[in-house]
N, C-alpha and C positions, 0 to 999 in steps of 0.2 A: 439732478445729479443721479448718475447711473453707474453701478459697479457690476462688472462681468468677470467671473473667475473661471479659468480653464484648468482642468486637472489632467496632467499628463502621466500620472503614476498608475501602474497596474493594481496598486493596493488602495487607491484613493488618496486624495491630497493630504490627508492627515498622516499617511504612511511614509511621506518623504517624496517630494516632487517639486516641480516648478509651478507656482501659482501666478497667473497674470491678472492683475486688477486694473481696469481702465475706468477712470473717472472723468466724466464730461461735465463741465460747468458752463452754464450760460450766464454771463455776467451782465446781461442787458445789452441792447443794441445788436450790432453784427459781430461782436467779438466772442469767439468760443475758445476756451482753454482746455486742452486735452492733456491729461497727465497719466502716464502709464507706469505702474509700479510692478516690478518683477521681484517676487519673493521666493527665495530658494530655501527649502528645508532639507535637512540632511537625510540621506537614504537610511532606512532603518536596518542597518547591518545586523543580521542574525534574527530578524523578526520571524517568529514561528508561524508556519502554515501547515495545513494538512492536505497532502496530495492523495486524491482518490483516483486510482488509475482506471483505464478502460475495462469494461466487463461484458458480460454476456448479452446485455440489452442496451448498451450505450453507443453502439455503432462506432467504436474506436475513440469516443470522446472521453476525456478526463475532466475533473474539476478540482478546484483548490479552495479550501475554506481557511479562514483566519482562526488562529488559536489565541486564547482559549475559548473565545465566544462561539466558534463554529458557525460564523456567518459567511455568506458567499463573498469571495474576493473578486477582484477584476482580473486576476491572473488566468489566462486561458491557454493551457498547453496545447500543442498541435495535435490534430487527430492522428491516432496511430495508423500507419499505412495499411495494416490488416484490420479492416473495420469490423470483421467478425473475429474477436480475440478475447479469450478469457482463460481462467485456470492456470495462469502463469505465476512465476515468482518474480519479485522485484526488490531492488535495494538501491541505496545511495552509496556511491564510491567517491574517492577523492576527486574524480574528474566528472562526475555527473550521475544521473539516474539511469539504471540498467533494468530492462524487463526481459526475462528469459523464459524459453519454453512456452507451455500453454497449449491451447487448442484453438484451431481456426478451421471453420467449415468442416469439422469432423476429423481433421488431421492433427495428430500430436506433433509438436514442434521442438526442435533443438535450438532454433535461432535465438539470438539476443539482439535487442534493439536498444541503442543508446539514445534515450529521449533528448538528452541535453545537446547531443551532437546531430540528431536527425539522421542517424546512419545505422546500418546493420554492422555488427562487430562479431568477434570470434564466437562461434556457436558452441553450445555445450557438447559434451562427448556423446550424449544420448538424448533422443527426443523424450520429453517429460511433460505430460499434462497433469495438472493437479498434484505437483510435487510440493514439498515444504522446505523452507530455508531459514537459516539463522547465521549470524556472525559469531564465530568461535575461534579463539586462538589467533585472531588477527586476519582470518580469511573468511570468505563467504562460502558456506557449506549448503549444498542443495541435495536433498534426499528423496529417494523413492520416486513416485510418479507413475504414469501410465504411458507406454510407448506406442499405443495404437492397437496392440494385441494382448498385452498382459501387464500386470503390475511389476514394479522393479524393486529389487532389494539392494541395488547399487546406489552409490552416492558419488558426488564429485565436488571439487573444491576450486574456487576461483581466487586467483591472486591479483589484486587490483594494481600492483606495481608492474607486473609483467603482462597483464591482461590475458593470461593463459589459464586453461582448465587442466586439472589432473584428477585421476580417480581418487575417491575417498574410501572410507571403511564401508563394509557391507552392513546393512541393517539386519535386525533379528529375523525379519521375514519381508517378503515383497508387500508393498503397501502404497496406496495413493489416496489422496483426499484426507491425509492426516494433518496434524497441526504441530508446530514447534514454536517454543519461545526460548529466549536466552535468559538463563538464571544469573549468570555472572560471566566473567571473561573466559572461563574454562568449562562451564557446565551448561547443558541445555536440557529442556524437558520436551518429550515427544509423546503424543497420545492420539488414539483413535485411528480411523482410516478404513480403507476397504481392501480386502485381500483378493478380490475377484471371486467369480462363481457365486455371487450373491451373499458373500460373507462380510458383514460390517463388524468391526472389532472395537473393543474398549481398552485394548492394551495401552499401558503407560510405562515410560522409561525415563530415567535420568542418565544422560550420557556425559562422559568426559574422556579426554584422550588417555588419561592415566588409568581409569577404571573400566572403560568401555560402557556397554549398555547395562544398567542396573534395573532389574524389573521392579516396578512399583505396583501398588494396588490398581485394579481396573477401575475405569470410570463407572458410575452408576448406570449410565446408558451407553451402549455401543453407538457410535456415530461417525460419519465422515462428512467432508466438506463443511466442517464446523469452524468456528472462530475461536482464537484463544489469545490471552494477554496476561502479563504478570503485573500484579499490584501489591506492593509490599512483599509479604511472604506467601502470597497465594497466587496460584495459576488458575485463571478463570476460563471457562469453556462455555460457549453459547451456541444455540441453534444446531444446525447440521441436518443430515439426511440419514436414512437407513433405519429409522425408528419412528414411532408414532407421534412424538411430541416435539415439534420444531421450536416451541417456545421455551424448551427446557434450558436451564442454566445450572452449572455446578462448578465447584472450585476444589483445587487440590492444595492442601496446606503443606508447605515445605517444612514447617516446624514439626507437625505431627505425622507427616507422610500418610495422610488419609483424605478421603473425599467427603465433601459436604454439599448439600443442596442449596442453590442460590435462588433469588427471586425470579420467577418466570418472566419472559418478555411479554409485553402487552399484546403483541400480534404474532401471527404465524408468518415467519419470514425465512429466507434461505440465501445462502451464499454470501453472507456479510463479513465484515471485519470488526474486530474488537480491539480497542486501544485504550491506554490510560492517559488522561489529560488532566494535569493539575491535581493528581491524587484521586481522580474519579474515573470510572469506567464509561466509555462511550462505545456504542454499537451502531454501525451504519449498515443498512441492508435494504435492497430494492430502492425505494424512494425515501425511506424514513431514517432519522437520526435519533437515537435514544441515549439518555444519560441516567446512570443509577444514582439516585439521591435518597439518602436515608433508607437504604434497603428496598427501594422501589424504582422501577424503570419509568422514566417520563419521556414522552415524545417531544423533542425540543426543536425539530425543524425537518426540512426536506431537502433532498438533493435536486439538481436540475433534471437529471436523467434517472430513469429506472435502471438499476444496476445491481449485478451480483457477480460473484466469482472474480473479484478484482483485488488489487492490493491497496493498502493504506500506508503511506510513508510520511514521516515528518520532514517537511521542507523548511527553507528559509527564503528570505527575499531574493538572495542571489540565485537560487534555483529557478525561481519564477522568471527572472530577467534573462537567464541563459536560454530558456526555451523560446523566447520571442525573436531570437536571431538565427534560428537553425533553418536549413533548407527544407522546403515542403515537398519536394519530389524525390522519392527514394525507390529502390527496386525491391520487390518482394523476394524473400529467400526461398520460397516454396519452389522446388524444382531446381534450385541452384545451391552450390556449395561455396559460393564466393563470400568473403567476409571483408570488411573494411577496418583498417587499423589507423590509428593516428598517434602522434608522438605524445 
């Protein structure tokens, strides 16, 4: 008797798929009975995944991990058409994943690529490399960045219903390589960045439409291209550039409005992303994945590719399935102002 199982799910057969089991029985003599059993398990609607987008050294490749265990999944997003691509902003909209701006072969970009549709769509109003973004008041807000010659104090807002961009409020100063997190539906936290001419800053602000930018205490270390995430009532900041200690971690208490020193990263890394997974902080940078356990960072795994200056987004099963049906041939937006829209 022999059983063979075929897995047709991008998440593994346990994650929802069709499993085919073939049993061959030799009952003696020349008679062979073959029984094929097809077992269908339900697709795991809403199953959580972690999308790690293309970055500085991944040659356009992304990868997807399962949550909360952070193991490799079988979901393989298509290679980004600009294989040299990093320093962009990304988000999930009602119709799919959108990657905007960034840097490619030394050029700052305004272009937006809809990964779920495999198409270039409406570009931002300005080229922005190393900008920061957050969802606020129901729209996606993209701030600052570098346009190829200078930092930007402008911002712009994307409406996912109309798929159109409009100008947003100006920042307190031109900045790129800064970090932003959403505090709640109406408030966001912004910290750090680079002002140009060799000046890395530790500035921190809480922003709301009602109050504008409220100045908060500076970070302990000026830094840019750092990672940040919110966990409970604290905004955590890790790594970065522009100062001597890339293992540095600190946190801002939204209760006391003050900074504290966090446990240092075990390795010197750069250009990573910080996220909260099941009440614990996870930091992914270069090839390493770290998780903070009991006040200490532990190396819990590796990514397939060495990667930095990428985005990390929470996905689900449906996001993964959508990327497997998109066209693989697209036109680069560099040197072109054309955009693709869909209903």
